[in-house]
C-alpha positions, 0 to 999 in steps of 0.5 A, spaced: 052 622 382 056 628 385 052 634 383 056 640 379 057 646 383 056 650 377 063 653 378 067 655 372 067 653 365 066 646 362 071 642 360 069 643 352 071 650 353 078 649 356 080 645 351 080 649 344 081 643 340 075 638 337 075 631 339 080 627 335 078 621 331 083 615 332 081 610 326 087 606 327 086 605 335 082 599 338 075 603 339 069 603 336 065 610 334 059 611 338 057 617 334 057 625 336 064 624 337 064 619 343 068 612 342 067 606 346 074 604 349 077 598 353 078 600 360 084 596 361 087 601 356 086 607 360 091 609 365 089 614 371 091 621 371 097 622 374 095 629 376 088 627 380 087 631 386 082 626 389 086 622 394 080 618 397 074 615 393 068 613 398 066 606 396 059 607 398 059 613 393 062 609 388 057 604 389 051 609 388 054 612 382 055 605 379 047 604 380 046 610 377 050 608 371 047 601 370 040 604 371 041 611 366 047 610 363 053 614 363 051 621 361 058 624 361 063 620 357 070 619 360 075 624 357 082 621 355 088 623 351 093 618 347 099 617 351 106 616 348 106 608 349 099 607 345 095 607 351 090 612 353 091 617 359 084 619 363 083 627 363 077 627 367 072 622 370 076 617 374 070 616 379 066 614 373 071 609 370 072 606 377 065 605 378 064 602 371 071 598 371 071 596 378 064 595 380 060 594 374 066 590 371 065 592 364 070 592 359 069 598 355 067 605 357 064 611 352 070 616 352 071 623 348 078 623 345 082 630 346 088 633 345 091 636 351 098 638 353 101 636 360 100 643 363 093 643 360 091 636 362 093 638 369 089 644 369 083 640 367 084 635 372 084 640 377 078 644 375 074 638 373 074 635 380 074 642 384 067 643 380 064 637 384 062 637 391 065 631 394 073 633 395 074 634 402 077 641 404 084 639 404 084 636 397 081 642 395 086 646 398 091 642 395 088 643 388 088 650 389 095 650 391 097 646 385 094 651 380 098 656 383 104 653 384 105 648 378 101 652 373 103 659 375 096 662 375 095 667 380 090 667 386 085 672 382 086 668 376 084 661 379 078 665 383 075 668 377 076 661 373 072 657 378 068 663 379 069 663 387 070 669 391 077 671 393 076 670 401 074 663 400 080 661 395 084 664 401 081 661 407 081 654 403 088 655 401 090 657 409 088 650 411 095 647 408 099 651 414 096 646 419 100 641 422 099 634 418 095 631 424 090 636 424 090 636 416 088 629 417 082 630 422 079 635 417 080 630 411 077 625 414 071 630 416 072 629 424 074 637 424 070 642 420 074 646 416 071 653 419 074 650 426 081 649 423 081 656 420 079 658 427 085 654 430 090 657 425 089 663 429 094 660 434 101 661 433 103 655 437 103 648 433 102 645 440 096 649 442 093 648 435 093 640 436 091 641 443 085 645 441 083 640 435 083 634 439 079 637 444 074 640 439 074 633 436 073 629 443 068 634 445 064 635 438 065 642 439 061 647 434 066 652 430 063 658 434 065 654 440 072 653 437 073 660 435 071 662 443 076 658 445 082 660 440 081 667 442 081 665 449 088 661 448 091 667 445 089 671 451 092 666 456 099 668 459 103 663 462 103 663 470 110 665 473 114 659 475 113 662 482 106 662 482 105 655 480 099 651 482 100 646 488 099 639 484 092 638 488 089 645 486 092 644 479 088 637 479 082 640 481 082 645 476 083 639 470 077 635 473 072 641 474 074 643 467 073 636 464 066 636 468 064 642 466 067 642 459 069 649 459 075 653 463 075 653 470 080 657 475 081 655 482 084 660 487 086 658 494 089 661 499 090 657 505 084 653 505 079 659 503 078 661 495 073 661 490 072 657 483 071 661 477 067 657 472 067 661 465 061 660 460 060 664 453 053 664 452 046 663 455 045 656 453 052 654 455 051 657 462 044 653 462 048 647 460 053 648 466 047 649 471 044 642 469 051 639 470 051 642 477 044 639 478 041 646 479 033 645 479 030 650 474 028 657 476 
């Protein structure tokens, strides 16, 4: 099961009212405010921030539930059509219903208005480790925009630092293609934040694709982003001849770093840049230079 991040207050403290005993509903009292409810009567929370549900993790959760039972029951509210709407526990519901094939699940029935339900769904998911950074940023944005909570209030409620909140929220400023790379885990959130320092979306996407293709570390992406910020466009009259530009590109791919070729009627120099001792050694290795 996903580990709690230990953030913020629990759901019980966020819902001031006690569980409601609905004796006319098709559920069985299990004691301690927990009821057994048919899963086909539970609909998903429309404000669920999670977009992706990892199949392997759901199967792992199902095995845990089968072996140890459901430690935390689902939390639901009565809907206007007579059914039940999930407040918290969609992963648990999916594991019970879709993988274990059970017809009922233990629930706590609570009263919650729409605004409170949105907050609960977002906070409950933010207290877990398995939201990807983009889902987490969207949840922060939802709390701020839809519920009118300030950035300070959200950070305090979730017991996270204001810089963490701000840095995570900034990921939503990225082009959609880069956000998808972050959501899939192909690009680290730290690298994505470094890419945000570039003003041009074209530059951002170019660096993101390079970071993924070459498996660059966040530190290396930060270095490249700083380098790209300092670059100045070559004046048109100094445009490199095609064969020199091609040579620069081939050398860049070969060494995995910036390479500049200066040519003056067949004479010139090649400048290969590096940003650490380890990177210099990697370049020497690519050159075939024997150890000293």
